[in-house]
C-alpha positions as CSV (number, residue, x, y, z in Angstrom):
1,X,150.6,11.5,33.4
2,X,148.1,9.3,31.6
3,X,149.8,6.4,29.9
4,X,148.5,4.4,26.9
5,X,145.6,6.7,26.2
6,X,144.7,9.3,23.5
7,X,145.0,12.0,26.2
8,X,148.0,14.4,26.3
9,X,150.1,14.3,29.5
10,X,148.0,15.6,32.4
11,X,150.5,18.4,33.2
12,X,149.9,19.8,29.7
13,X,146.3,20.5,30.5
14,X,147.0,22.8,33.4
15,X,145.9,26.4,32.7
16,X,148.6,28.7,34.1
17,X,147.4,32.1,32.9
18,X,146.6,34.4,35.7
19,X,143.6,35.7,33.9
20,X,141.1,32.9,33.8
21,X,138.3,33.6,31.3
22,X,136.4,30.9,29.4
23,X,133.8,30.7,26.6
24,X,131.4,27.8,26.8
25,X,129.5,27.2,23.5
26,X,126.1,25.7,24.1
27,X,123.6,26.7,26.8
28,X,121.9,23.4,27.5
29,X,122.3,21.2,30.6
30,X,125.9,20.4,29.9
31,X,127.1,23.8,28.8
32,X,125.3,25.6,31.7
33,X,126.8,23.2,34.2
34,X,130.3,23.6,32.9
35,X,129.8,27.4,33.0
36,X,128.6,27.3,36.6
37,X,131.3,24.9,37.9
38,X,134.1,27.0,36.3
39,X,132.6,30.2,37.6
40,X,132.5,28.8,41.1
41,X,136.2,28.1,40.8
42,X,137.0,31.8,40.0
43,X,136.7,31.8,36.2
44,X,134.9,34.5,34.3
45,X,132.7,32.6,31.9
46,X,130.8,33.7,28.8
47,X,128.0,31.2,27.9
48,X,126.9,31.4,24.3
49,X,123.7,29.9,23.1
50,X,122.0,30.4,19.7
51,X,118.6,30.1,21.3
52,X,117.0,28.9,24.5
53,X,115.6,25.5,23.6
54,X,114.6,24.2,27.0
55,X,112.0,26.8,28.0
56,X,109.2,24.2,27.6
57,X,111.3,21.2,28.9
58,X,109.2,20.9,32.0
59,X,111.1,18.1,33.8
60,X,113.5,15.3,33.2
61,X,115.0,12.5,35.3
62,X,118.3,11.0,36.2
63,X,117.8,7.2,36.4
64,X,121.0,5.2,37.4
65,X,122.1,2.2,35.4
66,X,123.5,-1.1,36.5
67,X,125.0,-4.2,34.8
68,X,125.7,-7.7,36.0
69,X,129.4,-7.2,35.6
70,X,129.7,-3.6,36.6
71,X,131.4,-2.5,33.4
72,X,133.1,0.8,32.6
73,X,130.0,2.6,31.5
74,X,128.2,1.6,34.7
75,X,131.1,2.6,37.0
76,X,131.4,5.9,35.2
77,X,127.6,6.5,35.5
78,X,127.6,5.6,39.2
79,X,130.4,8.2,39.9
80,X,128.6,10.7,37.7
81,X,125.3,10.2,39.6
82,X,127.1,10.8,42.9
83,X,128.7,14.0,41.6
84,X,125.4,15.3,40.3
85,X,123.6,14.4,43.5
86,X,126.1,16.2,45.6
87,X,125.9,19.3,43.4
88,X,122.1,19.4,43.0
89,X,121.4,19.1,46.8
90,X,122.9,22.6,47.1
91,X,120.3,24.0,44.6
92,X,117.3,22.8,46.6
93,X,114.2,20.7,46.0
94,X,112.6,23.4,43.9
95,X,115.2,22.7,41.2
96,X,116.0,19.0,41.7
97,X,114.4,16.4,44.0
98,X,115.9,13.0,45.0
99,X,112.7,11.1,44.5
100,X,114.1,7.7,43.5
101,X,113.3,5.7,40.5
102,X,111.8,2.3,39.7
103,X,112.7,0.4,36.6
104,X,109.8,-2.0,36.0
105,X,110.4,-5.4,34.7
106,X,108.8,-6.1,31.3
107,X,105.9,-8.5,31.0
108,X,107.1,-12.1,30.8
109,X,105.6,-12.5,27.3
110,X,107.4,-9.4,26.0
111,X,110.0,-10.4,23.4
112,X,112.4,-8.0,25.0
113,X,111.9,-9.4,28.5
114,X,115.0,-9.3,30.7
115,X,115.3,-10.9,34.1
116,X,115.9,-7.7,36.1
117,X,115.7,-9.6,39.4
118,X,118.7,-11.8,38.4
119,X,120.5,-8.7,37.1
120,X,120.2,-6.8,40.4
121,X,121.3,-9.8,42.4
122,X,124.4,-10.2,40.2
123,X,125.1,-6.5,40.6
124,X,124.9,-6.9,44.4
125,X,125.2,-3.3,45.5
126,X,121.9,-2.7,47.4
127,X,122.8,0.8,48.3
128,X,122.6,1.6,44.6
129,X,119.9,-0.8,43.4
130,X,117.7,-3.5,44.9
131,X,114.6,-5.5,43.9
132,X,111.0,-4.6,44.8
133,X,108.1,-6.9,44.2
134,X,104.9,-5.6,42.8
135,X,103.4,-4.6,46.1
136,X,106.6,-2.9,47.3
137,X,107.0,-1.1,44.0
138,X,103.4,0.1,44.2
139,X,104.0,1.4,47.7
140,X,107.1,3.4,46.6
141,X,105.2,4.9,43.6
142,X,102.1,5.6,45.6
143,X,99.9,3.9,43.0
144,X,99.2,0.4,41.7
145,X,101.9,-0.8,39.3
146,X,101.5,-3.8,37.1
147,X,104.9,-5.4,38.0
148,X,107.9,-5.2,40.3
149,X,111.3,-3.9,39.3
150,X,114.6,-2.4,40.4
151,X,114.5,0.4,42.9
152,X,117.2,3.1,42.5
153,X,117.3,5.3,45.6
154,X,119.6,7.7,43.8
155,X,117.1,8.6,41.0
156,X,116.3,12.3,40.6
157,X,113.5,14.5,39.2
158,X,114.9,17.7,37.7
159,X,112.9,20.8,36.6
160,X,115.1,21.6,33.6
161,X,114.2,25.3,33.1
162,X,114.8,26.0,36.8
163,X,118.1,24.1,36.7
164,X,119.3,26.1,33.8
165,X,118.2,29.4,35.4
166,X,120.1,28.5,38.6
167,X,123.2,27.5,36.8
168,X,123.3,30.5,34.5
169,X,122.7,32.8,37.5
170,X,126.0,31.7,39.1
171,X,128.2,34.8,39.8
172,X,130.8,34.9,37.1
173,X,128.6,33.6,34.3
174,X,127.5,35.9,31.6
175,X,125.0,34.5,29.1
176,X,124.7,35.8,25.6
177,X,122.3,34.7,22.9
178,X,124.3,34.4,19.8
179,X,125.5,31.9,17.2
180,X,129.1,30.8,17.3
181,X,129.9,29.9,13.7
182,X,133.7,29.8,13.9
183,X,136.6,30.0,16.3
184,X,139.9,31.7,15.5
185,X,142.9,31.3,17.8
186,X,145.4,34.1,18.3
187,X,148.6,34.0,20.2
188,X,146.8,34.8,23.5
189,X,143.1,33.9,23.1
190,X,140.2,32.5,21.1
191,X,137.9,34.7,19.1
192,X,134.3,33.5,18.5
193,X,132.6,34.8,15.3
194,X,129.1,34.6,14.2
195,X,127.8,33.8,10.7
196,X,128.6,37.3,9.4
197,X,132.2,37.0,10.7
198,X,131.7,39.4,13.6
199,X,133.5,38.7,16.8
200,X,130.9,37.9,19.5
201,X,133.2,36.8,22.3
202,X,136.8,36.3,23.3
203,X,138.3,34.0,25.9
204,X,141.6,32.2,26.6
205,X,139.8,28.9,27.1
206,X,136.9,27.4,25.0
207,X,134.6,24.5,25.9
208,X,132.5,23.1,23.1
209,X,129.2,21.9,24.6
210,X,127.1,22.4,21.6
211,X,126.1,18.8,21.1
212,X,125.9,17.5,17.5
213,X,127.4,20.7,16.1
214,X,130.8,20.2,17.7
215,X,132.5,18.5,14.7
216,X,131.0,21.0,12.3
217,X,132.2,23.9,14.4
218,X,135.7,22.4,14.5
219,X,135.6,22.0,10.7
220,X,134.3,25.6,10.1
221,X,137.2,26.8,12.4
222,X,139.7,25.1,10.1
223,X,140.6,22.6,12.7
224,X,140.1,19.6,10.4
225,X,143.4,18.1,11.5
226,X,142.3,18.1,15.1
227,X,139.0,16.7,14.1
228,X,140.7,13.9,12.2
229,X,142.8,13.0,15.3
230,X,139.6,12.4,17.2
231,X,139.0,8.7,17.2
232,X,135.3,9.0,18.4
233,X,133.8,12.3,17.3
234,X,133.7,11.4,13.7
235,X,130.9,8.9,14.6
236,X,128.7,11.5,16.3
237,X,125.1,11.5,15.1
238,X,121.9,13.0,16.3
239,X,118.5,11.4,17.2
240,X,115.3,13.4,17.8
241,X,112.9,12.7,20.6
242,X,109.9,14.1,22.3
243,X,108.1,14.0,25.6
244,X,104.4,14.5,26.3
245,X,102.7,16.3,29.2
246,X,99.8,14.3,30.7
247,X,97.3,15.9,33.1
248,X,98.2,14.5,36.5
249,X,94.6,13.4,37.2
250,X,94.8,11.2,34.1
251,X,97.6,9.2,35.7
252,X,96.2,8.8,39.2
253,X,97.7,12.1,40.2
254,X,101.2,10.9,39.3
255,X,103.7,8.6,40.8
256,X,105.8,9.7,43.8
257,X,109.0,8.5,42.1
258,X,110.2,8.1,38.5
259,X,108.7,5.0,37.0
260,X,110.7,3.8,34.0
261,X,110.9,0.8,31.7
262,X,109.9,1.2,28.1
263,X,110.1,5.0,28.5
264,X,109.2,6.7,31.7
265,X,106.6,8.7,33.7
266,X,107.7,11.4,36.1
267,X,106.1,12.7,39.3
268,X,103.7,15.6,38.7
269,X,105.2,19.1,38.1
270,X,102.8,22.0,38.0
271,X,99.8,19.7,37.4
272,X,101.5,17.7,34.6
273,X,103.3,14.3,34.4
274,X,106.0,14.0,31.8
275,X,105.9,10.8,29.7
276,X,108.7,10.0,27.3
277,X,110.5,9.5,25.3
278,X,110.5,8.7,21.6
279,X,113.5,8.1,19.3
280,X,113.2,9.4,15.8
281,X,116.1,8.6,13.4
282,X,116.8,10.3,10.1
283,X,114.5,13.3,10.6
284,X,115.3,16.9,9.8
285,X,113.5,18.5,12.7
286,X,113.0,17.7,16.3
287,X,109.3,18.3,16.8
288,X,106.2,17.1,18.6
289,X,104.1,14.9,16.5
290,X,100.7,13.1,16.8
291,X,102.5,9.8,16.5
292,X,104.9,10.7,19.3
293,X,102.2,11.9,21.6
294,X,100.3,8.7,21.1
295,X,103.4,6.6,21.7
296,X,104.0,8.4,25.0
297,X,100.4,7.9,26.1
298,X,100.8,4.2,25.4
299,X,104.1,4.2,27.4
300,X,102.3,5.7,30.4
301,X,99.5,3.1,30.1
302,X,102.0,0.2,30.0
303,X,104.0,1.5,32.9
304,X,101.2,2.6,35.2
305,X,98.2,0.6,34.0
306,X,95.9,3.5,34.4
307,X,92.7,3.6,32.4
308,X,92.1,7.3,32.5
309,X,94.6,8.4,30.0
310,X,93.6,10.5,27.0
311,X,92.1,8.6,24.1
312,X,93.7,8.4,20.7
313,X,91.2,11.1,19.5
314,X,92.3,13.4,22.3
315,X,96.1,13.2,22.1
316,X,96.4,16.2,19.7
317,X,95.3,18.5,22.6
318,X,98.4,17.5,24.7
319,X,101.5,19.6,24.7
320,X,105.1,18.5,25.1
321,X,108.7,19.3,24.2
322,X,111.0,17.9,21.5
323,X,114.8,18.1,21.2
324,X,117.9,16.4,19.9
325,X,120.3,13.8,21.4
326,X,123.9,13.8,20.4
327,X,124.9,10.1,20.4
328,X,128.0,8.0,19.9
329,X,128.3,4.2,19.6
330,X,128.5,2.8,23.2
331,X,126.5,5.7,24.6
332,X,129.5,7.2,26.5
333,X,130.1,11.0,26.2
334,X,133.1,12.8,25.0
335,X,134.7,14.8,27.8
336,X,138.2,15.6,26.7
337,X,140.6,18.2,25.2
338,X,140.5,18.5,21.5
339,X,143.7,16.9,20.1
340,X,146.5,19.2,19.0
341,X,145.0,22.4,20.2
342,X,145.7,24.3,23.4
343,X,142.9,25.4,25.7
344,X,140.1,23.8,23.7
345,X,137.8,21.1,25.2
346,X,134.8,19.2,23.9
347,X,131.9,17.9,26.1
348,X,129.3,16.3,24.0
349,X,127.5,13.0,23.1
350,X,125.6,12.7,26.3
351,X,122.8,10.9,24.4
352,X,119.8,10.6,26.8
353,X,121.9,11.2,29.9
354,X,122.9,14.8,29.9
355,X,121.8,15.1,33.5
356,X,123.9,12.1,34.5
357,X,127.2,13.3,32.9
358,X,126.9,17.0,33.4
359,X,128.5,17.6,36.8
360,X,131.2,14.8,36.4
361,X,132.3,16.3,33.1
362,X,132.3,19.8,34.3
363,X,134.4,18.9,37.4
364,X,136.8,16.8,35.4
365,X,137.5,19.8,33.1
366,X,137.8,22.2,36.2
367,X,140.2,19.8,37.9
368,X,142.3,19.3,34.7
369,X,142.7,23.1,34.3
370,X,143.8,23.4,37.9
371,X,146.4,20.7,37.5
372,X,144.6,18.3,39.8
373,X,145.0,14.6,38.8
374,X,141.8,12.9,37.8
375,X,140.0,10.5,40.1
376,X,139.2,8.4,37.1
377,X,141.6,5.6,36.2
378,X,143.2,5.8,32.8
379,X,141.0,3.0,31.4
380,X,137.9,5.1,32.1
381,X,139.5,8.3,30.7
382,X,140.1,6.4,27.5
383,X,136.4,5.7,27.3
384,X,135.5,9.4,27.2
385,X,138.4,10.7,25.0
386,X,137.6,12.6,21.9
């Protein structure tokens, strides 16, 4: 039992029905991972997504985080990174590659300068993060970098469309392209309905992994009392962002590892290096823009120092991908049962770290349904409650 937390008693979360069928709403990184992890445990899973939004999302990175005092967010993220690493190794390098990541220190005259060397020394866990000087960082990256930084050996490069394809091909997962506008609960199961009120799926368990739309779907399903009982979900908001694809020859054929700092540049994938990412608040659409492309070119130049990047007049020829981030204050996700409702979970608010949280959250849900006590202490469970 979990004491002093907004969670129900752990025993109440156990799923005892002999028939184990689930509906996962949202087919992105989080939803697809939940579907695959449940299916691998014997569940029959329907994965519902309104549209496939990641087809052009060439690649993304998992870059670990540290702090001087190893706070709750960092401890959770470290456990999440380990879970994701263990899972992705089974999928092979064609899907995800443990290439490592460097977080470059900002220039000393940058007003946002932070002494990363002192930070990593205070963190003092070299198996997770250690300092590289400029020459060492350049050697890791395979090209000349302007400064040193923190080396994260557990950084990953992930080909997002391939990851989603692999997850959705898991035996036991059935993907359907449909909108889930409302959920109705009967005595035995949930019914998912589209905008016309037609039933599009049924299941005994539902996991909401549809990012920013989770609160709205709860409201449309007349679960306002449950939504009101969520102490965190009411603060959910969305932020748009975009990445830009740079010809690998324009960035010295690309780094061998993730190079991060003010944004990031990824190793080459299919002849392109991904540079990102922008943050656009208060916009109605997530879309690629000339301003975003130019910002990402400038990011790559600051990180890699290369002089061969496209000029300002050429950036309109570059392609990219844009999407939404679901964000909560504190940047920790919601991975929890929805209060006051049986067999309904929410997994959202991954912000920019859907890759980081995806496997940990999916396995937490799987274990709860099996009646297995969580590995997380109660104070960390409180941090990810709804």
